[in-house]
C-alpha positions in Angstrom: 11.0 229.1 81.0 12.3 228.4 77.5 16.0 228.0 77.0 18.1 229.4 74.1 18.2 226.1 72.4 14.4 225.8 72.2 12.8 226.3 68.8 9.3 227.6 68.8 8.6 227.6 65.0 9.7 225.1 62.4 9.0 225.3 58.7 8.8 221.7 57.8 6.7 219.4 55.8 3.5 218.5 57.6 3.0 214.9 58.6 -0.4 213.5 57.7 -2.3 212.7 60.8 -5.0 210.2 59.9 -6.7 210.3 63.3 -7.0 214.0 63.2 -8.2 213.9 59.6 -10.9 211.3 60.3 -12.1 213.1 63.4 -12.3 216.4 61.5 -15.2 215.0 59.6 -16.5 212.4 62.1 -17.6 214.9 64.6 -20.1 216.1 62.0 -21.4 212.5 61.6 -25.0 213.7 61.8 -24.7 215.7 58.6 -23.3 212.7 56.8 -26.2 210.5 58.1 -28.8 213.2 57.1 -27.2 213.7 53.7 -27.0 209.9 52.9 -30.6 209.5 54.1 -31.8 212.3 51.8 -29.8 211.0 48.9 -31.1 207.4 49.3 -34.7 208.6 49.5 -34.1 210.7 46.4 -32.7 207.7 44.6 -35.7 205.6 45.6 -38.2 208.1 44.2 -36.0 208.6 41.1 -36.1 204.9 40.4 -39.8 204.8 41.1 -40.7 207.5 38.6 -38.0 207.0 36.0 -39.0 205.0 32.9 -36.9 201.7 32.8 -35.0 201.2 29.6 -34.4 197.7 28.2 -31.7 196.5 25.8 -33.0 194.6 22.7 -30.5 192.7 20.6 -30.3 190.5 17.5 -27.3 188.6 15.9 -26.8 188.6 12.2 -24.3 186.5 10.1 -22.8 188.1 7.0 -21.8 185.2 4.7 -18.1 185.5 3.6 -16.2 182.5 2.3 -12.9 184.1 3.1 -13.8 184.1 6.8 -15.6 180.8 6.9 -19.1 182.1 6.2 -21.8 179.6 5.3 -21.9 179.1 1.5 -24.8 178.0 -0.7 -25.2 174.7 -2.5 -22.3 174.1 -4.9 -24.5 173.5 -7.9 -26.4 176.7 -7.4 -23.1 178.4 -6.6 -21.8 177.7 -10.1 -24.9 179.3 -11.6 -24.7 182.3 -9.2 -23.2 184.6 -11.9 -23.7 187.8 -9.9 -22.5 187.1 -6.4 -19.5 188.9 -4.8 -17.8 189.1 -1.5 -19.1 191.6 1.0 -16.9 194.0 3.1 -18.1 193.6 6.7 -17.4 197.2 7.6 -19.6 198.4 4.7 -22.5 196.2 5.8 -22.2 197.7 9.3 -22.6 201.2 7.8 -25.5 200.0 5.6 -27.4 198.7 8.6 -27.2 202.2 10.1 -28.0 203.9 6.9 -30.7 206.6 6.6 -32.4 204.7 3.7 -33.0 201.6 5.7 -34.1 203.5 8.8 -36.5 205.6 6.8 -38.2 202.4 5.6 -38.4 201.2 9.2 -40.0 204.4 10.4 -42.5 204.5 7.6 -43.5 200.8 7.9 -43.9 200.9 11.7 -45.4 204.5 11.7 -42.9 205.5 14.4 -43.7 209.2 13.9 -46.8 208.6 16.0 -46.5 207.4 19.6 -49.3 206.5 21.9 -49.4 207.0 25.7 -51.7 206.5 28.6 -51.8 207.8 32.2 -49.7 205.5 34.4 -50.3 204.5 38.0 -46.8 205.6 39.0 -45.5 207.7 36.1 -47.3 210.5 34.4 -47.4 208.8 31.0 -46.6 205.2 29.9 -46.2 204.4 26.2 -48.4 201.8 24.6 -47.1 200.3 21.3 -49.1 197.4 20.1 -51.8 197.7 22.8 -53.1 201.1 21.7 -56.9 201.0 21.1 -56.5 203.5 18.3 -54.2 204.3 15.4 -53.7 207.5 13.5 -53.2 208.1 9.8 -51.3 211.4 9.4 -52.3 214.0 7.0 -50.8 217.5 6.8 -49.8 218.4 10.4 -49.3 221.9 11.8 -46.4 222.9 14.1 -48.6 222.7 17.2 -48.9 218.9 16.6 -45.1 218.6 17.2 -45.1 220.9 20.2 -47.7 219.3 22.6 -49.4 216.0 22.9 -52.9 215.4 21.5 -55.6 213.8 23.7 -58.0 211.3 22.2 -60.9 210.3 24.5 -62.9 207.4 23.3 -66.7 208.1 23.8 -68.0 204.9 22.2 -67.2 202.7 19.2 -68.2 205.4 16.8 -67.0 208.7 18.3 -64.1 210.2 20.1 -63.3 213.6 21.7 -60.3 215.7 20.9 -58.5 217.3 23.8 -55.3 219.4 24.3 -52.6 218.9 26.9 -54.6 220.9 29.5 -57.7 218.8 29.0 -59.6 221.5 27.0 -62.1 219.9 24.6 -61.4 220.7 20.9 -64.3 218.9 19.3 -66.1 215.6 18.8 -65.4 213.5 15.7 -66.2 210.1 14.3 -63.7 207.4 13.8 -62.3 207.2 10.2 -63.4 210.8 9.7 -60.9 213.3 8.3 -60.2 215.6 11.3 -59.2 219.2 10.7 -58.0 221.0 13.8 -55.3 223.3 15.2 -53.0 220.2 15.1 -53.6 219.7 11.3 -55.5 217.0 9.4 -55.5 213.3 10.3 -57.7 210.3 10.6 -58.3 208.3 13.8 -59.2 204.6 13.6 -60.5 202.3 16.3 -59.0 198.8 16.9 -62.1 196.8 17.8 -60.0 194.0 19.3 -58.3 196.4 21.8 -61.4 198.5 22.6 -61.7 198.6 26.4 -64.8 200.7 26.8 -65.8 204.4 26.9 -63.8 207.2 28.5 -60.5 205.6 27.5 -58.0 208.4 27.1 -55.0 208.1 24.9 -52.3 210.8 24.4 -50.7 211.0 21.0 -47.2 212.4 20.4 -46.3 213.4 16.8 -42.6 213.5 15.8 -41.2 214.7 12.5 -40.0 211.9 10.2 -36.5 213.4 9.9 -36.2 213.7 13.6 -37.3 210.1 14.2 -34.9 208.8 11.6 -32.0 210.7 13.1 -32.9 209.5 16.6 -33.0 205.8 15.7 -29.9 206.1 13.5 -28.1 207.2 16.6 -29.9 204.6 18.8 -29.0 201.6 16.7 -25.7 200.1 17.7 -23.9 197.6 15.3 -20.8 195.9 16.6 -18.6 193.1 15.4 -18.6 190.2 17.9 -15.2 188.9 16.8 -12.5 190.4 14.6 -12.0 187.0 12.9 -15.7 186.4 12.2 -18.5 188.2 10.2 -21.1 188.0 13.0 -22.7 191.3 13.9 -24.7 192.2 17.0 -27.5 194.8 16.5 -28.8 196.4 19.7 -31.1 199.3 20.6 -32.3 200.6 24.0 -36.0 201.1 24.3 -38.6 201.6 27.1 -40.8 199.0 25.5 -39.1 195.7 24.6 -41.8 194.8 22.0 -41.2 198.1 20.3 -37.4 197.5 20.2 -38.0 194.0 18.8 -40.3 195.3 16.1 -37.7 197.9 15.0 -34.9 195.4 14.8 -37.1 192.9 12.9 -38.2 195.5 10.4 -34.6 196.7 10.0 -33.3 193.2 9.3 -36.2 192.7 6.9 -35.4 195.9 5.0 -31.7 195.0 4.9 -32.4 191.5 3.5 -34.8 192.9 0.9 -32.2 195.6 -0.1 -29.4 193.0 -0.4 -31.6 190.7 -2.6 -32.7 193.7 -4.8 -29.1 194.7 -5.4 -28.2 191.1 -6.4 -31.2 190.6 -8.7 -31.0 194.0 -10.4 -28.0 193.0 -12.6 -29.6 189.7 -13.5 -32.8 191.5 -14.5 -30.9 193.9 -16.7 -29.1 191.0 -18.4 -32.3 189.1 -19.1 -33.9 192.2 -20.5 -31.0 192.7 -22.9 -31.1 189.0 -24.0 -34.9 189.1 -24.4 -34.7 192.2 -26.7 -32.1 190.4 -28.9 -34.2 187.2 -28.9 -37.3 189.0 -30.1 -35.3 190.6 -33.0 -33.6 187.3 -33.9 -36.8 185.3 -33.7 -38.5 187.5 -36.2 -35.6 187.4 -38.6 -35.3 183.6 -38.3 -38.9 183.2 -39.1 -38.6 185.3 -42.2 -35.5 183.3 -43.4 -37.2 180.0 -42.9 -40.2 181.2 -44.9 -37.8 182.2 -47.7 -36.2 178.7 -47.7 -39.6 177.0 -47.9 -40.8 179.3 -50.6 -37.7 178.9 -52.7 -37.8 175.1 -52.4 -41.4 175.0 -53.5 -41.0 177.3 -56.4 -37.8 175.8 -57.7 -38.5 172.2 -56.9 -35.2 171.7 -55.1 -35.0 168.6 -52.9 -31.2 168.3 -52.4 -27.9 170.1 -53.1 -24.7 168.8 -54.5 -21.8 167.8 -52.2 -19.9 170.8 -53.4 -22.7 173.2 -52.5 -23.1 171.6 -49.0 -19.4 172.0 -48.4 -19.4 175.6 -49.3 -22.6 176.1 -47.3 -21.1 174.6 -44.1 -17.9 176.8 -44.5 -20.0 179.9 -45.0 -22.2 179.0 -42.0 -19.2 178.6 -39.8 -17.6 181.9 -41.0 -20.9 183.8 -40.6 -21.4 182.4 -37.1 -18.0 183.8 -36.1 -18.9 187.1 -37.7 -22.1 187.3 -35.8 -20.3 186.6 -32.5 -17.9 189.5 -33.3 -20.9 191.8 -34.0 -22.5 190.8 -30.7 -19.3 191.5 -28.9 -19.1 195.0 -30.5 -22.7 195.6 -29.5 -21.9 194.6 -25.9 -18.9 196.9 -25.9 -21.0 199.8 -27.2 -23.4 199.2 -24.3 -20.5 199.3 -21.9 -19.4 202.6 -23.4 -22.9 204.0 -23.1 -22.9 202.9 -19.4 -19.6 204.7 -18.7 -20.9 207.9 -20.4 -24.0 208.1 -18.1 -23.8 210.7 -15.2 -25.0 208.1 -12.7 -23.8 204.6 -13.1 -26.9 202.9 -11.6 -27.2 199.3 -12.6 -24.2 197.7 -14.2 -24.5 196.6 -17.9 -24.9 192.9 -18.8 -21.5 191.4 -18.3 -22.6 187.9 -19.1 -21.9 188.5 -22.9 -18.5 190.0 -22.2 -15.9 187.3 -23.1 -12.8 189.1 -21.9 -12.0 188.2 -18.2 -10.1 191.4 -17.7 -13.0 193.6 -18.7 -15.4 191.4 -16.7 -13.2 191.9 -13.6 -13.0 195.7 -14.2 -16.8 195.9 -14.6 -17.4 193.9 -11.4 -15.0 196.2 -9.5 -16.7 199.2 -10.9 -20.1 197.9 -9.8 -18.7 197.2 -6.3 -17.2 200.7 -6.0 -20.5 202.2 -7.1 -22.4 200.2 -4.5 -19.8 201.4 -1.9 -20.2 205.0 -2.9 -24.0 204.7 -2.7 -23.8 203.2 0.8 -21.3 205.8 2.1 -23.3 208.6 0.5 -26.2 207.6 2.7 -24.2 207.9 5.9 -21.5 210.5 5.3 -21.0 214.0 4.1 -20.0 214.8 0.5 -16.6 216.1 1.5 -15.7 212.9 3.4 -12.2 211.7 2.6 -13.3 208.1 2.3 -16.0 209.1 -0.2 -13.5 211.1 -2.2 -11.2 208.1 -2.3 -13.9 205.9 -3.7 -14.8 208.5 -6.4 -11.1 208.6 -7.4 -11.0 204.8 -7.6 -14.2 204.9 -9.8 -12.6 207.4 -12.1 -9.4 205.3 -12.5 -11.5 202.1 -13.1 -13.5 203.9 -15.8 -10.3 205.0 -17.5 -9.0 201.4 -17.4 -12.3 200.1 -18.9 -12.3 202.6 -21.7 -8.7 201.6 -22.6 -9.7 197.9 -22.5 -12.8 198.6 -24.7 -10.7 200.5 -27.2 -8.2 197.6 -27.5 -10.9 195.0 -27.8 -12.8 197.0 -30.4 -9.7 197.4 -32.5 -9.1 193.7 -32.3 -12.7 192.8 -33.1 -12.8 195.2 -36.1 -9.7 193.5 -37.5 -11.3 190.1 -37.0 -14.5 191.2 -38.6 -12.6 192.6 -41.6 -10.8 189.3 -41.9 -14.0 187.3 -41.7 -15.7 189.5 -44.3 -12.7 189.0 -46.6 -13.1 185.3 -46.2 -16.8 185.5 -46.9 -16.0 187.3 -50.2 -13.8 184.4 -51.2 -16.5 181.9 -50.3 -19.1 183.9 -52.3 -16.8 183.9 -55.3 -16.5 180.1 -55.1 -20.2 179.7 -54.7 -20.7 181.6 -58.0 -19.1 178.7 -59.7 -21.9 176.3 -58.8 -25.2 176.3 -60.7 -27.5 179.3 -60.2 -30.3 177.5 -58.4 -28.0 175.9 -55.9 -26.1 179.1 -55.4 -29.3 181.0 -54.6 -30.5 178.3 -52.3 -27.1 178.3 -50.5 -27.4 182.0 -49.9 -30.9 181.6 -48.3 -29.8 178.5 -46.3 -26.7 180.5 -45.1 -28.9 183.2 -43.7 -31.0 180.6 -42.0 -28.0 179.0 -40.3 -26.7 182.4 -39.1 -30.0 183.2 -37.4 -30.3 179.7 -36.0 -26.9 179.8 -34.4 -27.5 183.3 -33.0 -30.9 182.3 -31.6 -29.5 179.1 -29.9 -26.7 181.1 -28.4 -29.0 183.8 -26.9 -31.5 181.2 -25.8 -28.8 179.3 -23.9 -27.6 182.5 -22.2 -31.1 183.4 -21.3 -31.6 180.0 -19.6 -28.4 180.4 -17.6 -29.4 183.9 -16.5 -32.9 182.7 -15.5 -31.5 179.8 -13.4 -29.0 182.2 -11.7 -31.8 184.7 -11.0 -34.0 181.9 -9.5 -31.1 180.7 -7.3 -30.2 184.1 -5.9 -30.2 184.0 -2.0 -29.3 186.6 0.5 -25.7 186.8 1.8 -26.9 187.1 5.4 -28.7 185.0 7.9 -30.3 186.0 11.2 -28.8 183.8 13.9 -30.7 185.2 16.9 -34.0 186.8 16.5 -34.5 190.1 18.4 -34.6 189.4 22.1 -34.8 191.7 25.2 -32.7 191.8 28.3 -34.2 190.1 31.4 -34.2 193.4 33.3 -33.8 197.1 32.6 -30.3 198.2 31.7 -30.9 201.7 33.0 -31.5 203.0 35.4 -29.7 200.3 37.3 -30.9 200.3 41.0 -27.5 199.1 42.4 -25.7 201.8 40.5 -28.2 204.6 41.4 -28.1 203.7 45.1 -24.3 203.5 45.0 -24.2 207.0 43.3 -26.7 208.2 45.9 -24.5 206.9 48.7 -21.4 208.4 47.3 -23.2 211.7 46.7 -24.6 211.6 50.3 -21.1 211.1 51.7 -19.4 213.4 49.2 -21.6 216.4 49.6 -21.0 217.1 53.3 -17.4 216.0 52.9 -17.0 218.6 50.1 -18.8 221.3 52.0 -16.7 220.7 55.1 -13.5 220.5 53.0 -14.3 223.8 51.2 -15.1 225.3 54.6 -11.8 224.0 56.0 -9.9 225.4 53.0 -11.3 228.9 53.3 -11.3 228.9 57.1 -8.3 230.7 58.4 -9.2 230.2 62.1 -7.5 227.9 64.6 -9.6 224.7 64.9 -7.8 222.4 67.2 -5.2 222.1 69.9 -3.3 219.7 67.6 -3.0 222.5 65.1 -1.4 224.8 67.7 1.0 222.1 68.9 1.9 221.4 65.3 2.7 225.0 64.4 4.3 226.1 67.7 7.1 224.0 69.2 8.0 223.9 72.9 5.4 226.5 73.9 3.1 225.0 76.6 -0.6 225.0 76.5 -1.4 225.7 80.2 -5.1 225.0 80.0 -8.2 224.7 78.0 -11.5 226.5 78.6 -14.6 225.1 77.0 -17.3 227.0 75.3 -19.5 228.6 77.9 -22.9 226.7 78.1 -26.1 228.7 77.6 -27.3 227.8 81.1 -24.4 229.7 82.7 -25.6 233.0 84.2 -23.3 235.9 83.4 -19.5 235.9 82.7 -18.6 235.4 86.4 -19.0 231.7 87.1 -20.6 230.5 90.3 -17.9 228.2 91.8 -20.5 226.6 94.0 -22.3 225.0 91.0 -21.1 221.7 89.5 -19.9 223.0 86.1 -17.1 221.6 84.0 -15.9 225.1 83.0 -15.4 225.9 86.7 -13.2 222.7 87.0 -11.2 223.8 83.9 -10.4 227.1 85.7 -9.2 225.1 88.7 -6.9 223.1 86.4 -5.6 226.3 84.9 -5.0 227.7 88.4 -3.1 224.6 89.3 -1.0 224.6 86.2 -0.3 228.3 86.6 1.4 227.7 90.0 4.0 225.4 88.4 5.3 228.5 86.5 6.4 230.3 89.6 9.2 229.5 92.0 8.2 227.8 95.2 9.5 230.6 97.5 7.9 233.4 95.4 5.6 235.4 97.5 4.0 237.7 94.9 2.9 236.3 91.6 2.3 238.7 88.7 0.4 237.5 85.6 -0.3 239.3 82.4 -3.2 238.1 80.3 -3.4 239.1 76.6 -4.4 237.8 73.2 -4.0 238.6 69.5 -7.3 240.2 68.6 -10.5 241.2 70.4 -13.2 238.7 71.2 -10.8 235.9 72.3 -12.2 235.9 75.8 -9.2 237.4 77.8 -11.5 239.4 80.1 -13.7 236.4 80.8 -10.6 234.2 81.5 -9.0 237.0 83.7 -12.1 237.4 85.8 -12.8 233.7 86.4 -9.1 232.9 86.9 -8.9 235.6 89.6 -12.2 234.3 91.1 -10.7 230.7 91.2 -7.5 232.0 92.9 -9.6 233.9 95.4 -11.7 230.8 96.2 -8.4 229.1 97.1 -7.9 231.7 99.8 -5.4 233.8 97.9 -5.5 237.5 98.0 -6.0 238.6 94.5 -6.1 241.9 92.7 -7.5 242.1 89.2 -6.3 245.1 87.2 -8.2 246.2 84.0 -5.2 247.5 82.0 -7.2 247.4 78.8 -7.8 251.1 79.1 -8.8 251.4 75.4 -11.9 249.1 75.5 -12.6 248.1 79.1 -15.2 245.4 79.8 -14.3 243.9 83.2 -16.3 246.6 85.1 -19.4 245.6 83.2 -18.9 241.9 84.1 -18.6 242.8 87.8 -21.3 245.5 87.8 -18.8 248.1 89.1 -18.7 251.7 87.9 -15.7 252.8 85.8 -15.4 256.4 87.0 -12.0 256.0 88.6 -9.2 253.5 88.1 -5.8 252.8 86.7 -5.7 255.9 84.5 -6.5 258.2 87.4 -3.7 256.7 89.4 -1.2 256.9 86.6 -1.8 260.6 86.0 -1.5 261.3 89.7 -5.2 262.2 90.4 -5.9 259.3 92.7 -4.1 257.3 95.3 -4.0 253.5 95.4 -6.6 253.1 98.1 -9.0 255.3 96.1 -9.0 252.9 93.1 -9.0 249.6 95.0 -12.7 248.4 94.8 -14.0 245.3 96.6 -16.1 242.6 94.6 -18.7 240.1 95.6 -16.0 237.5 95.4 -14.2 237.1 98.7 -10.4 237.8 98.7 -10.7 239.4 95.2 -10.1 243.2 94.7 -10.7 245.0 91.4 -9.0 248.1 89.9 -11.1 249.5 87.0 -9.4 251.1 84.0 -11.0 254.5 84.5 -11.7 257.1 81.8 -10.1 256.4 78.4 -7.0 258.6 78.0 -5.6 260.1 74.8 -2.2 258.5 75.4 -2.7 254.9 76.8 0.6 253.5 75.7 2.6 256.3 77.4 0.7 255.8 80.6 1.2 252.0 80.7 5.0 252.4 80.0 5.5 255.1 82.6 7.2 254.9 86.0 3.8 255.3 87.7 2.8 251.9 86.3 5.9 250.3 87.9 5.1 252.1 91.2 1.5 250.7 91.0 2.8 247.1 90.7 5.3 247.6 93.5 2.6 248.9 95.9 0.2 246.1 95.0 3.0 243.6 95.6 3.0 244.7 99.2 -0.7 243.9 99.7 -1.6 240.9 97.4 -0.4 237.4 96.6 -1.6 237.4 93.0 -1.7 240.4 90.6 -3.6 239.7 87.4 -3.4 242.3 84.7 -6.0 242.2 81.8 -4.3 244.0 79.0 -5.2 245.1 75.4 -4.7 242.5 72.6 -1.0 242.3 71.6 -1.8 241.9 67.9 -3.5 245.3 67.7 -1.6 247.6 70.1 1.7 247.7 72.0 0.2 247.9 75.5 0.9 244.3 76.4 4.6 244.6 75.5 5.0 247.7 77.7 3.5 245.9 80.7 5.2 242.5 80.1 8.5 243.5 81.9 6.6 244.1 85.1 5.1 240.5 85.4 6.4 237.0 86.0 4.1 235.0 83.7 2.2 235.8 80.5 -0.9 234.0 79.6 -1.7 234.3 75.9 -5.2 233.3 74.8 -5.9 231.5 71.6 -9.6 231.0 70.9 -11.1 228.1 69.0 -12.5 229.0 65.6 -11.7 232.7 66.2 -8.0 233.3 66.4 -6.5 233.6 62.9 -4.0 230.9 61.9 -1.6 233.6 60.8 -1.4 234.7 64.4 0.4 231.5 65.3 3.5 232.5 63.4 3.7 235.9 65.1 3.1 234.2 68.5 6.0 231.8 67.8 8.2 234.7 66.9 7.2 236.5 70.1 8.2 233.4 72.1 11.5 233.1 70.2 12.4 236.7 70.9 11.3 236.3 74.6 9.6 239.6 74.8 7.1 238.3 77.3 8.2 236.3 80.3 7.2 232.7 80.8 4.9 232.9 77.8 2.2 230.2 78.0 -1.0 229.5 76.0 -4.6 229.2 77.1 -6.9 227.5 74.5 -10.2 229.2 75.0 -13.8 228.6 73.6 -13.2 224.9 72.8 -16.2 223.3 71.3 -17.1 219.6 71.8 -14.6 217.6 69.9 -12.2 220.5 69.4 -9.9 220.1 72.4 -7.3 217.9 70.8 -8.8 217.7 67.4 -9.6 214.0 68.0 -12.9 214.3 69.9 -11.8 214.0 73.6 -14.5 216.5 74.5 -14.0 219.4 76.9 -10.7 219.4 78.7 -9.7 216.0 80.0 -13.0 214.3 79.8 -15.1 216.7 81.8 -18.4 217.6 80.4 -19.6 214.0 80.0 -21.9 214.1 83.1 -19.2 213.8 85.7 -20.6 216.9 87.4 -24.2 215.9 87.1 -24.9 217.7 83.9 -26.0 214.4 82.2 -29.2 214.6 84.1 -30.0 218.0 82.7 -29.6 217.3 79.0 -32.1 215.7 76.7 -32.0 212.0 75.6 -31.0 213.1 72.1 -27.8 214.9 73.4 -27.0 211.9 75.7 -27.4 209.5 72.8 -25.3 211.7 70.5 -22.5 211.9 73.1 -22.4 208.2 73.4 -22.2 207.8 69.7 
């Protein structure tokens, strides 16, 4: 019996028991095996029918002298008047721009995809190997919703089908087809014609949708922060399609870069050519005037004074012409700034001021950046707004610079005109013929100088235009990965394995979390301290006939009752003649009637005189187990209607007597707590060695507490996966308060692996064939037990 110092319940932090935790899941090993098997098979079929995706990459070098990029020849570099450093981040955005991707989609006709029935998959795309190609016309919404079937009948005709195989007409190749899908033309590739009945499925996609798809699919990354080398990559089911897309993208990028560089040079050459045409005409007229004047006046030579004045006038007029050209250039810049869209920058070759040249170059770069960002960002993007602000500030600086230069040039022109007036006055002093000839010769010199200046600038611009090269170079042509990048078999099988293990683990964990029933002996021992578990009774096998066990058969449960009988005797004193035992539980269904009956039977088989009292007078069951009528019993005795001999009934078990409960009374608690109950126990003590009392559940009614003072030992049943865990706390409190004498536990209904929570099986190793049961079970059960 427990002493005062014993503690039955301790609220303390639970110690993690790895062995119990592992066995909690290991006993359901077959679910894990089945789940993993299903997951792996599912992964196999997933890989079999999933389309493999390959990674296609290309490496591009953006030339930048600041970061050690490869430069062009020095001689050509000096003539490259329109080059500028590129910002690598801008080029990354340009490569993903909508304008370039639109050109790729249009050139490769990516809005039309061709598929054929595969041996494994439903459809497999064919890119360059399609025997047909389609020229789109005006398509209807149906064309974008379902695939179109083209069945080749012969080299001249094909059959139109829908997704379900319904024939929609017969048409000739190159013919304009009008159907529910819209209008289009179908062309046959003779080199890829494989014969009649070849069926190709065509998928139409909108241009905008395809552009957006590949804009998101193209990945551009900088290989090294200190370099200007970019890696372009795309994931595609067909490597050749991915290579074609990257090749076309690089081609479009190179063409766009060259066009941007040559546009300014073209504009400058056009400006110079216009001026040259004008000056050439004027120069021709002046030379004719010189020739005509010499012939009519018979002039062969001029005096030294006239030549001196002529040279000075020529020099002064040349400077005046240069000033006029600069003013014209500044007017062109002003017109450029006033335009709503900047477009192509004006010819900066004729601008002599380095500050203005730098501002125009900066404005041109900012405008290019704005155009590139406008392709890839929204209008309200902060970066785009910053560039617009910089453009506005640069324009203001250019206008201020132009105003300053114009003022200076106007002053210079005024000075030169004044000087010309002085020279003209001096020329008037020479003879009339010489003076007239000097004036004509002066105009000829002006036009010649201007013509030579423009001609030289035109040659410089033409050489620069001819030497223009792209600022990028493809280092690695598009290449495909050796194997598919997704799905990856190793990853898929690993995920399947984890999923196969995790699914049953999760289900069992959730079940354990929401299960409030006692699941193991270890759980009882952990929650209740110093309260002995007297015995364990396994779950009754299906082959057992009835609740009363046949002790003559070799059955492990019979042996468990023998163990319980032996352990029970240790709770009594050696000299004690009569042993009184109360059997109760927390709730109904915990097997107290079954345990009471078979414990009494086991004691009787050991040649002890046993009486079994059914004191559960509210819901009696023992009489049904024994096949005895319940007309008279304990209730009749307690109310004084029957004597003891009238309620003692023999059973088919030798040495075991049974007292039924009798009719259900209106006041069961009062009867069990009466003096008559004490008298009944006293009288029975004179006749029997063991008195077993099967009483109502303690957790529901008070009957057991009323009978407890009359007994020596109390057996309290806890049933595996039935007794609530909350009952353990009240049971510990009951032991602490010592309301029931010699309180001991019986762990009932233990399933395989639930005895200790570690998988020791039923009881102390019984149930593994020791009693001959191994011969009766199937090979599957024997193998599972061994595992």
